[in-house]
C-alpha positions in Angstrom: -24.7 -119.3 -16.5 -24.0 -121.3 -19.7 -26.8 -122.5 -22.2 -27.1 -123.4 -25.9 -27.7 -119.7 -26.9 -25.2 -117.9 -24.6 -21.9 -119.6 -23.8 -19.9 -118.7 -20.6 -16.3 -119.7 -20.4 -14.2 -118.8 -17.4 -10.3 -118.6 -17.7 -7.7 -116.7 -15.6 -10.2 -114.3 -14.1 -11.6 -113.5 -17.7 -15.2 -114.4 -18.4 -15.8 -114.7 -22.2 -19.6 -114.3 -23.1 -20.5 -115.7 -26.5 -23.9 -115.1 -28.1 -24.5 -118.2 -30.3 -26.7 -116.9 -32.8 -26.6 -113.2 -34.3 -30.4 -112.6 -34.1 -31.6 -112.5 -30.4 -34.5 -114.5 -29.3 -36.1 -114.7 -25.9 -34.1 -117.5 -24.8 -30.9 -115.7 -25.9 -32.0 -112.3 -24.3 -32.6 -114.1 -20.8 -29.6 -116.1 -21.2 -27.3 -113.0 -22.0 -29.0 -110.7 -19.1 -28.4 -113.6 -16.5 -25.0 -114.4 -17.6 -23.9 -110.7 -17.2 -25.5 -110.3 -13.9 -23.7 -113.4 -12.7 -20.3 -112.5 -13.8 -20.8 -108.9 -12.5 -21.2 -110.7 -8.8 -18.3 -113.0 -9.4 -15.2 -111.6 -7.6 -13.1 -114.3 -9.4 -13.9 -112.6 -12.6 -12.0 -109.3 -13.3 -12.6 -108.7 -16.8 -15.3 -109.7 -19.4 -15.3 -110.5 -23.0 -18.5 -110.2 -25.0 -18.5 -111.9 -28.7 -20.6 -113.4 -31.1 -20.2 -117.1 -31.9 -20.8 -117.0 -35.8 -20.0 -114.9 -38.8 -21.9 -111.9 -37.1 -21.4 -110.2 -33.6 -25.2 -109.4 -33.0 -27.8 -108.2 -35.5 -30.4 -107.4 -32.9 -34.1 -108.7 -32.5 -35.1 -112.0 -34.2 -37.8 -110.6 -36.7 -39.6 -113.6 -36.9 -40.1 -114.1 -33.2 -40.9 -110.3 -33.0 -43.8 -110.8 -35.5 -45.2 -113.4 -33.8 -45.3 -111.3 -30.6 -47.0 -108.4 -32.4 -50.2 -110.3 -32.6 -50.5 -109.8 -28.9 -50.1 -106.0 -29.3 -47.2 -103.8 -29.3 -47.2 -103.2 -25.4 -46.7 -107.0 -24.9 -44.3 -107.1 -27.8 -41.9 -104.3 -26.6 -41.9 -105.3 -22.9 -38.6 -107.1 -24.0 -37.0 -103.5 -24.0 -37.6 -103.2 -20.3 -37.1 -106.9 -19.4 -34.3 -107.6 -21.3 -32.4 -104.8 -23.6 -32.3 -102.2 -20.9 -31.1 -104.7 -18.1 -28.4 -106.1 -20.5 -27.1 -102.3 -21.7 -27.2 -101.5 -17.8 -25.2 -104.4 -16.8 -22.6 -103.7 -19.4 -22.2 -100.1 -18.5 -22.2 -100.4 -14.8 -20.1 -103.7 -14.8 -17.5 -103.2 -11.9 -14.8 -104.6 -14.2 -13.9 -103.9 -17.6 -15.6 -105.3 -20.7 -14.2 -105.7 -24.1 -16.6 -106.3 -27.1 -15.1 -108.8 -29.9 -16.9 -107.7 -32.9 -16.8 -109.6 -36.2 -19.1 -109.3 -39.1 -22.3 -107.5 -38.7 -23.0 -105.3 -35.6 -26.5 -103.8 -36.2 -29.3 -102.4 -34.0 -29.3 -103.7 -30.4 -25.8 -105.4 -31.3 -24.5 -101.7 -31.9 -26.0 -100.7 -28.6 -24.3 -103.6 -26.8 -21.0 -103.0 -28.5 -21.2 -99.3 -27.5 -22.1 -100.0 -23.8 -18.6 -102.1 -23.5 -15.6 -100.3 -22.3 -13.4 -101.1 -25.5 -14.1 -102.7 -28.9 -11.9 -104.9 -31.1 -13.2 -104.9 -34.6 -12.7 -107.0 -37.3 -11.4 -105.1 -40.3 -14.4 -106.0 -42.4 -17.1 -105.6 -39.7 -20.1 -103.7 -40.5 -22.0 -101.4 -38.1 -25.4 -99.8 -38.2 -28.4 -98.7 -36.3 -31.0 -100.3 -38.7 -34.0 -99.4 -36.4 -35.8 -96.7 -38.7 -35.5 -99.1 -41.5 -38.4 -101.3 -39.7 -40.3 -98.0 -38.4 -39.0 -98.0 -35.2 -36.8 -95.7 -33.2 -34.1 -97.0 -31.1 -33.4 -98.7 -27.9 -30.6 -100.6 -26.1 -29.0 -97.5 -24.6 -28.2 -96.1 -28.1 -29.9 -92.5 -26.9 -27.2 -92.6 -24.3 -24.1 -94.1 -25.8 -24.2 -93.2 -29.5 -24.1 -89.3 -29.0 -21.6 -89.5 -26.4 -19.4 -91.5 -28.8 -20.0 -89.6 -32.0 -21.9 -86.6 -31.1 -25.3 -85.5 -31.6 -25.0 -84.4 -35.2 -23.1 -87.7 -36.3 -25.7 -89.9 -34.2 -29.0 -88.2 -35.9 -27.2 -89.0 -39.2 -26.7 -92.6 -38.4 -30.2 -93.1 -36.9 -32.0 -91.1 -39.8 -30.3 -92.4 -42.8 -29.7 -95.7 -41.2 -26.7 -96.5 -43.6 -24.2 -99.2 -42.6 -20.7 -97.9 -42.0 -17.4 -99.4 -41.4 -15.6 -100.1 -38.3 -12.7 -97.6 -39.4 -15.3 -95.0 -39.8 -16.5 -95.7 -36.4 -13.3 -95.3 -34.6 -12.6 -92.1 -36.8 -16.0 -90.8 -35.6 -15.3 -91.4 -31.8 -16.3 -95.0 -31.2 -13.3 -96.1 -29.3 -11.6 -99.2 -30.5 -9.2 -100.9 -32.9 -9.3 -102.9 -36.0 -7.5 -106.2 -36.6 -7.8 -109.1 -38.9 -11.2 -111.1 -38.7 -9.4 -114.4 -37.4 -7.5 -112.2 -34.7 -10.6 -110.6 -33.0 -11.4 -113.0 -30.3 -7.6 -113.6 -29.4 -7.1 -109.9 -29.3 -10.0 -109.2 -27.3 -9.2 -111.8 -24.6 -5.5 -110.8 -24.7 -6.5 -107.4 -23.7 -9.1 -108.8 -21.0 -6.4 -110.7 -19.6 -4.1 -107.7 -19.2 -6.8 -105.7 -17.5 -7.9 -108.5 -15.2 -4.2 -108.1 -13.7 -4.9 -104.4 -12.8 -6.7 -102.7 -9.9 -10.2 -103.9 -10.3 -11.5 -101.5 -8.0 -9.9 -98.6 -9.2 -11.1 -99.7 -12.6 -14.9 -100.1 -11.2 -14.8 -96.5 -9.6 -13.3 -94.9 -12.8 -16.1 -96.3 -14.9 -18.5 -95.0 -12.7 -17.2 -91.5 -12.4 -17.1 -91.5 -16.4 -20.7 -92.8 -16.6 -22.2 -90.3 -13.9 -19.7 -87.4 -14.3 -21.4 -85.8 -17.3 -24.7 -85.5 -15.6 -23.2 -83.7 -12.6 -22.2 -80.0 -12.2 -18.6 -79.1 -11.4 -18.7 -79.3 -7.6 -20.5 -82.5 -7.5 -18.3 -84.2 -9.9 -15.1 -83.0 -7.8 -16.9 -84.4 -4.6 -17.5 -87.6 -6.5 -13.8 -87.8 -7.3 -12.7 -87.2 -3.8 -15.3 -89.8 -2.5 -14.0 -92.5 -5.1 -10.2 -91.8 -4.3 -11.0 -92.3 -0.8 -12.7 -95.7 -1.6 -9.8 -96.4 -3.8 -7.3 -95.4 -0.9 -8.8 -98.1 1.3 -7.9 -100.9 -0.9 -4.9 -103.4 -0.5 -4.2 -102.7 -4.2 -3.4 -98.9 -3.6 -1.4 -99.4 -0.3 0.5 -102.4 -1.9 1.2 -100.1 -5.0 2.4 -97.4 -3.3 4.8 -99.7 -1.2 6.0 -101.3 -4.4 6.6 -98.0 -6.2 8.6 -96.6 -3.2 10.8 -99.8 -3.2 11.4 -99.5 -6.9 9.3 -102.7 -7.6 6.5 -103.4 -10.2 3.0 -103.5 -8.4 0.8 -106.7 -8.4 -2.8 -106.1 -8.0 -5.2 -108.5 -6.5 -8.3 -106.7 -7.1 -9.1 -106.3 -3.6 
């Protein structure tokens, strides 16, 4: 789904989803949620890039629209968390194919939540990140209670939330937010190149790997081991595995079809 607020380009098995404006309105949240759900189900898409279309990746909620929504009460204004923000983050985390965030400029609030819900991040060297929520008297949403402590640890997560200070991409990477930095004008090209590389890989094995990592920390040892065994069996039934074993034995480079 392509709209004025969210653009979707499908090229060479990669879907590039671009948020046209950094502040999220109702229109853009619905469009982003629906675009992610659509590419998740598209068997021709084997990797995804999430990008911002302007000078910033995403700065979270449009506060002008939010202020108007508060006139109807907090319950109505914050229904968007369940209806939009949570489904967006859930679809990013559970996307059955790799997702790369292309982050230039500001990546703040829900934008940080979206970036952390992706599998890997390509940052502009001058990108600025932050949580921002407590600065307007709010706690956080967009999955940050789940993703931020996993990335940087509980103590650092508390620091970033409570102090609300902006931080650089290089600091984020040093603290555990997986990714890399490149010059600003190289961000999208690098993210797409990575996505194309991953799109040539064993898509179903990637999906199982993502699921095991997502669910594994909540399992006990025996359950985690059983989940691994079941996932390996599912991967073992794929053409990608069978063909790759044959290629290895024949001293050939495997070619993955994503099936």
